[in-house]
N, C-alpha and C positions, 0 to 999 in steps of 0.2 A: 433477471436483473440482480445485480449485487450492489448494495450500498457500500461505497468506499469513503472512508473518513480519513482526513489528514489533520495532524496536530503539530503545533509548535513551528519550527522552521520548515518542516515539510509543507505545511499549509501555506506559509508565507511564500515559498518558492513557486508553488503551483497556483496560488491565488484563490483557492477554494477550500472550504472546510469539509464539504461533503458533496458527493455526486452519485448518481446511479449509473452503473456501467453495464452495458450489454457485452458479455465476454464469452469466448469459447475456451478460455484458459483452463487447463487441467490442474495447475498448481499456482501458488502465489508467485513464484518466479516467472511463470508464463504471463500472468496478469501484469507484472511489472514490465515485462518486455513489450506487451501491448500498449501500456500507458506511455512508456518511453518513446515508442514509435509515433505517438500522436503529435506531440509538440515539444519544442526545446525546453519549455518550463518543466515538463515531466522528466525529461532526460536529465536536467540539472538536479532535480529533487532526488532522483534515484541513481545518481552517478556513483555514489559510494554506498553500497548496500551494507557494509560493515557498520555504517553510522545510522542505520534504520532498523527499527524493530517492527514486528507485525503481530496483530491479534486477529483471530478469526472468531466471530461471534463472542467477543470479549474474553477470549482465552489466548494467552501467548502461544505463538506458533513459530515454525521455521519457514524459510522461503521454499522448501521442497514439499510443504504440506499440501494435500489435495484440497481443491475448492468445492468438490461435490457436496451439495446440500448446505453450503455456507451462505448465509444471508448478509453478513457484514464483515468487511475487511477494514482494519484500521492500521494506518502507518504513522509512526511516531519515533522521535529520537530515543536512545537508551535512557533509562531513568538513572539518576545519580542521587547520592545522598546516603543517609544512614539512619 
C-alpha cells in the first residue's frame, strides 16, 4: 500500500486529501495512469501533468521515478514565489 496525498487544487478536484492505494505501478507515471482510469475526477486532476509536481517520501521527484520502496506519494501544484 502507498499513501497518496493531494494538495491545493489537486485535492479540490479529487475530493480527498489522502488515501491508501494498492498499486502495481512501477513508476509515478504508471500510478497516475491507474488513478486516471478510476474515475473522471482523477482524470480531471491529472489532465495536464505539466501543472502538477510530485514528491516521493517528501523528496521532489519526476514522473518517471520508480516507486519501489516508496511509502508516500504527494501530488501538488508547482510552488511559486520568491
